[in-house]
C-alpha positions in Angstrom: -0.1 -0.2 -0.4 1.2 3.3 -1.0 1.6 5.7 2.2 2.2 9.5 2.3 4.2 10.6 5.3 4.0 14.1 6.7 6.5 15.4 9.1 4.5 17.3 11.7 4.5 20.2 13.2 3.6 22.2 11.3 0.5 20.0 10.4 -1.1 19.7 6.7 -3.9 22.5 6.4 -7.4 22.7 4.9 -7.8 24.8 2.0 -11.3 24.1 0.4 -13.8 21.4 -0.5 -16.9 20.6 -2.1 -19.8 17.8 -3.1 -20.0 16.5 -6.6 -22.8 14.5 -8.3 -21.7 12.9 -11.6 -24.1 11.2 -13.9 -23.0 8.3 -16.3 -20.5 9.1 -18.9 -18.9 12.1 -16.7 -15.3 12.2 -15.9 -12.8 13.4 -13.2 -10.9 16.4 -14.9 -7.3 15.9 -16.1 -4.6 18.0 -14.3 -0.6 18.7 -14.0 0.9 19.3 -10.9 -1.8 21.4 -9.3 0.4 22.2 -6.4 -2.4 20.9 -3.5 -3.2 17.6 -2.4 -6.7 16.6 -3.9 -8.7 14.0 -1.1 -11.6 12.3 -2.8 -14.2 10.1 -1.0 -16.7 8.3 -2.9 -20.1 7.9 -1.3 -21.9 6.4 -4.1 -21.1 5.1 -7.5 -17.4 4.9 -8.8 -14.6 7.0 -10.0 -12.3 5.9 -12.5 -8.9 7.9 -11.8 -5.4 7.6 -13.0 -2.0 9.2 -11.5 1.2 8.8 -13.5 1.3 4.9 -13.9 -1.4 4.1 -11.2 -4.8 3.2 -11.9 -7.5 3.5 -9.2 -11.2 2.6 -9.1 -12.5 4.4 -6.4 -15.7 2.9 -5.4 -18.3 3.8 -2.3 -16.4 4.0 0.9 -13.1 4.5 -0.4 -10.7 7.5 -0.4 -7.9 8.4 -2.6 -5.5 11.3 -2.2 -4.1 12.8 -5.7 -0.5 14.3 -5.2 0.2 17.9 -5.9 3.3 17.0 -8.0 2.0 14.5 -10.3 -0.2 14.2 -13.5 -3.8 12.7 -12.7 -6.4 11.8 -15.3 -9.5 10.0 -15.8 -9.5 6.5 -17.3 -13.3 6.2 -18.3 -16.1 7.9 -17.3 -18.5 7.0 -14.8 -20.9 3.9 -15.1 -23.4 5.2 -12.8 -24.3 8.1 -11.1 -21.6 9.1 -8.4 -21.8 11.2 -5.6 -18.3 11.9 -4.0 -16.6 14.5 -1.7 -13.5 16.4 -2.5 -11.0 18.1 -0.3 -8.0 20.4 -1.3 -5.3 20.3 1.4 -1.4 21.3 1.7 1.3 21.1 4.2 3.8 23.7 5.2 6.5 20.8 6.2 8.0 18.3 4.4 6.5 14.9 3.3 7.5 11.7 1.5 6.0 8.7 0.0 6.7 5.0 0.8 9.0 3.5 -1.7 10.4 6.7 -2.8 13.5 8.4 -1.7 12.3 11.2 0.4 13.2 14.9 -0.6 13.6 16.4 2.7 12.9 20.3 2.6 14.8 22.4 5.5 12.1 24.8 7.0 12.8 27.2 10.0 10.1 29.3 11.9 13.0 31.5 12.8 13.3 30.4 16.4 16.2 28.0 17.9 15.3 24.5 18.1 14.5 23.8 21.5 13.4 20.1 22.9 10.5 21.4 24.7 9.6 24.4 22.2 8.4 22.3 19.4 8.3 18.2 19.1 7.8 16.6 15.7 6.0 13.5 14.8 5.3 11.4 12.0 1.6 11.4 10.4 1.1 8.5 7.8 -1.7 8.5 5.6 -2.7 5.8 3.0 -2.8 7.4 -0.5 -5.5 5.0 -1.4 -7.6 2.9 1.3 -11.2 1.6 2.3 -12.3 4.0 5.2 -12.4 2.5 8.5 -15.6 4.1 9.3 -17.2 5.6 6.2 -20.4 7.1 7.9 -18.5 8.9 10.5 -16.1 10.4 7.2 -19.1 11.2 5.4 -20.5 12.9 8.4 -17.3 15.0 8.9 -17.0 15.7 5.2 -20.8 17.0 5.1 -19.7 19.6 8.0 -16.9 20.6 6.5 -18.8 21.5 3.0 -21.6 22.9 4.6 -19.6 25.5 6.5 -17.9 26.2 3.1 -20.4 29.2 2.2 -19.3 31.0 5.3 -15.6 30.4 5.3 -15.0 33.8 4.9 -15.4 34.1 8.9 -12.4 33.2 11.0 -14.3 31.3 13.4 -15.6 29.1 10.8 -12.0 28.9 9.0 -11.2 27.6 12.3 -13.8 25.0 12.5 -13.2 23.6 9.1 -9.5 23.4 10.1 -10.4 21.3 13.2 -12.7 19.0 11.3 -10.0 18.5 8.8 -7.7 17.2 11.8 -10.6 14.6 12.5 -10.5 13.6 9.0 -6.9 12.8 8.7 -7.3 11.1 11.9 -9.7 9.0 10.6 -7.8 8.3 7.3 -4.7 7.6 9.6 -6.9 4.9 11.4 -8.0 3.3 7.8 -4.3 2.5 7.6 -3.5 1.2 11.0 -7.1 -0.9 10.8 -8.2 0.2 14.3 -11.3 -1.1 15.2 -13.9 1.8 16.2 -14.7 2.5 19.5 -18.3 1.2 21.0 -19.4 4.7 20.8 -18.3 5.5 17.3 -20.5 2.1 16.5 -23.6 3.3 18.0 -23.1 6.4 16.3 -22.7 4.7 12.5 -25.5 2.4 13.5 -27.9 5.5 14.4 -26.7 7.3 11.2 -27.6 4.0 9.2 -31.0 3.8 10.7 -32.1 7.5 10.1 -31.0 7.5 6.3 -32.8 4.3 6.0 -35.7 5.7 7.3 -35.6 9.4 6.3 -39.0 9.7 4.8 -40.7 8.5 7.6 -41.5 10.3 10.9 -39.1 9.2 13.4 -38.4 10.3 17.0 -35.2 9.8 19.1 -37.2 7.4 21.3 -38.2 5.4 18.1 -34.4 5.6 17.3 -33.6 4.3 20.8 -35.8 1.2 20.6 -34.5 0.3 17.1 -30.7 0.3 18.5 -31.6 -0.8 21.9 -30.0 2.2 23.4 -31.1 4.9 25.7 -31.8 8.0 23.1 -29.3 10.3 25.6 -26.8 7.9 25.0 -27.3 7.8 21.3 -27.2 11.6 21.0 -24.1 11.9 23.0 -22.2 9.2 20.8 -23.6 11.2 17.2 -22.7 14.6 18.8 -19.2 13.1 19.4 -18.8 11.6 15.8 -20.6 13.8 13.6 -21.0 17.0 16.0 -24.6 17.0 15.8 -27.8 15.5 17.5 -29.8 12.6 15.7 -32.5 14.8 14.6 -30.1 17.4 13.3 -28.4 14.7 11.1 -31.7 13.5 10.1 -32.5 17.0 8.9 -29.3 17.6 7.1 -29.8 14.2 5.1 -33.4 14.9 4.3 -32.4 18.6 2.9 -29.2 16.8 1.0 -32.0 14.5 -0.9 -34.0 17.3 -1.4 -31.2 19.1 -3.2 -30.5 16.5 -5.4 -34.2 16.3 -6.5 -34.3 20.0 -7.1 -31.5 19.7 -9.2 -32.3 16.7 -11.5 -36.2 16.5 -11.5 -39.1 18.9 -12.2 -41.5 17.8 -9.3 -43.2 20.5 -7.5 -41.7 21.7 -3.9 -44.5 20.1 -2.2 -44.0 16.8 -3.6 -40.0 17.2 -2.9 -40.9 18.0 0.9 -43.2 15.2 1.1 -40.6 12.6 -0.5 -37.9 13.5 1.9 -39.8 13.0 5.0 -41.2 16.7 5.9 -45.1 16.6 6.7 -45.5 20.3 5.6 -43.7 22.3 2.5 -43.8 25.4 4.5 -41.6 23.9 7.2 -39.4 22.5 4.4 -39.0 25.7 2.9 -37.9 27.3 6.1 -35.6 24.8 7.2 -34.0 24.8 3.6 -33.8 28.7 3.3 -32.1 28.7 7.1 -29.5 26.3 5.8 -28.9 27.2 2.2 -29.8 31.1 2.4 -32.3 31.0 -0.4 -35.7 29.3 -0.9 -35.9 25.7 -2.7 -37.4 27.6 -5.6 -34.5 29.9 -6.0 -32.0 27.0 -5.5 -33.4 25.4 -8.2 -33.6 28.1 -10.8 -30.2 29.3 -9.6 -28.6 26.2 -10.1 -30.4 23.4 -12.1 -31.7 26.2 -14.9 -28.3 28.4 -15.3 -25.9 24.8 -15.0 -23.8 27.2 -12.5 -23.4 24.1 -9.8 -20.0 22.5 -10.5 -20.0 18.8 -10.9 -16.2 18.3 -10.1 -13.7 20.4 -8.1 -12.3 23.2 -10.0 
């Protein structure tokens, strides 16, 4: 397995991210030495990507890091509708790849080295791997992407950096084959239950009965793993499904609201507006009709 090793401190840092939905035939863009690492995580379908002489089939639950110094390109188009997250990051420190001679870069912060001032460590990340806890990874990426529209705020950028550190930690766990904690397993099971029943009315009590755990314990586990309560997670997932219907169908706003689990279209519109900053109708007009919504990272 190809492993990318970062010398930290300084830690790799987050730049920007997004979510892509590509229909059959669409391809990932071709790029030459873009100068940033590009993390791809597939949630549905499969991406077919090459990097120099290596070829990858990136299916659901897998992650791939494209290097900043190499040529990457599509090997074929998507065979089915493919949903993926992308995240660009970089490091101010040195890094190397297993099996290659490391190109060490001496860097200095202008302060004399002191054993108690700065202690470095190595951060090993798999370049291509099956994610140890895919549901947790999707939750972290959803949070970091949803904050992108407010990323001009310092507090939001700081939150995104913290989420990115959790993403790196999870990728490292995928390499190490670490077993998820009992709390993480409960959170993943709860998230799976909510996604499978998002069209139905479901309460915290019913979720507790489904998992055979107290609702308060489930809420604590989900808050730790996903940064939100079960009902907030359910709301986010419903709105994510609604966005896809707005972009790719012409059914009415009322029908979309009902199909994703909202009992009243007015409540759906209010929730959507609070999260997106515009109404469902405006979202459809702005992105579906104009074609302004990007399909792949730029």
